[in-house]
ZATITI-550581 format. One record per residue (C-alpha): residue number from 0; residue in three letters; chain; x, y, z. Coordinates in nm, 2 decimals, always signed. Example, Ala and Ser with C-alpha at 12.3 -4.5 7.8 and 13.67 -1.06 7.14 Angstrom:
BEGIN
 kolro bavex bavo      X      Y      Z
     0   ALA    A  +1.23  -0.45  +0.78
     1   SER    A  +1.37  -0.11  +0.71
END
This chain:
BEGIN
 kolro bavex bavo      X      Y      Z
     0   MET    A  +0.01  -0.02  +0.00
     1   ASN    A  +0.17  +0.31  -0.11
     2   GLU    A  +0.15  +0.64  +0.13
     3   THR    A  -0.12  +0.85  -0.02
     4   LYS    A  -0.35  +0.53  -0.02
     5   GLY    A  -0.30  +0.44  +0.32
     6   TYR    A  -0.33  +0.82  +0.45
     7   LEU    A  -0.66  +0.81  +0.24
     8   LEU    A  -0.80  +0.49  +0.35
     9   GLY    A  -0.71  +0.59  +0.72
    10   SER    A  -0.89  +0.93  +0.73
    11   VAL    A  -1.18  +0.76  +0.57
    12   PHE    A  -1.24  +0.53  +0.82
    13   ILE    A  -1.17  +0.77  +1.07
    14   LEU    A  -1.45  +1.01  +0.93
    15   SER    A  -1.71  +0.74  +0.91
    16   GLY    A  -1.63  +0.57  +1.24
    17   THR    A  -1.67  +0.94  +1.38
    18   LEU    A  -1.95  +0.99  +1.20
    19   LEU    A  -2.15  +0.69  +1.27
    20   LEU    A  -2.06  +0.72  +1.66
    21   GLY    A  -2.17  +1.11  +1.66
    22   LEU    A  -2.49  +0.96  +1.51
    23   MET    A  -2.55  +0.68  +1.78
    24   HIS    A  -2.50  +0.91  +2.04
    25   LEU    A  -2.76  +1.17  +1.89
    26   ALA    A  -3.00  +0.87  +1.83
    27   ILE    A  -2.93  +0.76  +2.20
    28   ALA    A  -2.99  +1.15  +2.32
    29   LEU    A  -3.31  +1.14  +2.12
    30   TYR    A  -3.46  +0.79  +2.29
    31   LEU    A  -3.34  +0.93  +2.62
    32   PRO    A  -3.70  +1.11  +2.74
    33   HIS    A  -3.86  +0.78  +2.62
    34   LEU    A  -3.69  +0.53  +2.83
    35   THR    A  -3.95  +0.46  +3.12
    36   SER    A  -3.72  +0.24  +3.34
    37   TRP    A  -3.36  +0.10  +3.39
    38   SER    A  -3.21  -0.12  +3.63
    39   SER    A  -2.85  +0.03  +3.81
    40   PRO    A  -2.59  -0.20  +3.74
    41   PRO    A  -2.62  -0.18  +3.35
    42   GLY    A  -2.73  +0.18  +3.37
    43   LYS    A  -2.92  +0.40  +3.11
    44   PHE    A  -2.67  +0.37  +2.81
    45   VAL    A  -2.68  +0.03  +2.80
    46   THR    A  -3.03  -0.01  +2.86
    47   MET    A  -3.09  +0.23  +2.56
    48   MET    A  -2.87  +0.02  +2.35
    49   ASN    A  -3.05  -0.30  +2.41
    50   ASP    A  -3.40  -0.12  +2.34
    51   MET    A  -3.25  +0.04  +2.00
    52   MET    A  -3.09  -0.28  +1.93
    53   GLY    A  -2.76  -0.01  +1.86
    54   TRP    A  -2.50  -0.25  +1.96
    55   PHE    A  -2.36  -0.34  +1.61
    56   PRO    A  -2.36  +0.02  +1.47
    57   TYR    A  -2.19  +0.16  +1.77
    58   LEU    A  -1.95  -0.13  +1.77
    59   LEU    A  -1.88  -0.10  +1.40
    60   GLY    A  -1.80  +0.29  +1.42
    61   LEU    A  -1.55  +0.23  +1.73
    62   ILE    A  -1.39  -0.05  +1.49
    63   LEU    A  -1.38  +0.20  +1.18
    64   LEU    A  -1.22  +0.50  +1.41
    65   VAL    A  -0.96  +0.26  +1.59
    66   ALA    A  -0.87  +0.10  +1.20
    67   GLY    A  -0.87  +0.47  +1.04
    68   VAL    A  -0.59  +0.59  +1.34
    69   VAL    A  -0.41  +0.25  +1.33
    70   LEU    A  -0.37  +0.30  +0.95
    71   VAL    A  -0.28  +0.66  +0.95
    72   CYS    A  -0.04  +0.59  +1.23
    73   ARG    A  +0.13  +0.35  +1.06
    74   ASN    A  +0.16  +0.50  +0.73
    75   TYR    A  +0.30  +0.81  +0.92
    76   PHE    A  +0.59  +0.58  +1.09
    77   LEU    A  +0.64  +0.39  +0.79
    78   HIS    A  +0.71  +0.66  +0.55
    79   LYS    A  +0.86  +0.91  +0.79
    80   PRO    A  +1.04  +1.19  +0.63
    81   THR    A  +1.42  +1.13  +0.69
    82   ASN    A  +1.62  +1.47  +0.68
END
């Protein structure tokens, strides 16, 4: 993988992961007033994620974000300019 392609793919992963996580947090915030009850050990967040069935997009967003950061860092350190 060449340098430009790695940076581009990593940047797209970071952008899509951030967008997906942001939209999931927006959905959680919009769903919060409709939450009637929850139990204390899992808490509100886990209860909402279970009710919305939102674990897959949330975890996918996290995976995309981490993969993008790893790709960008990997390309930066592999193709570091030497002076």
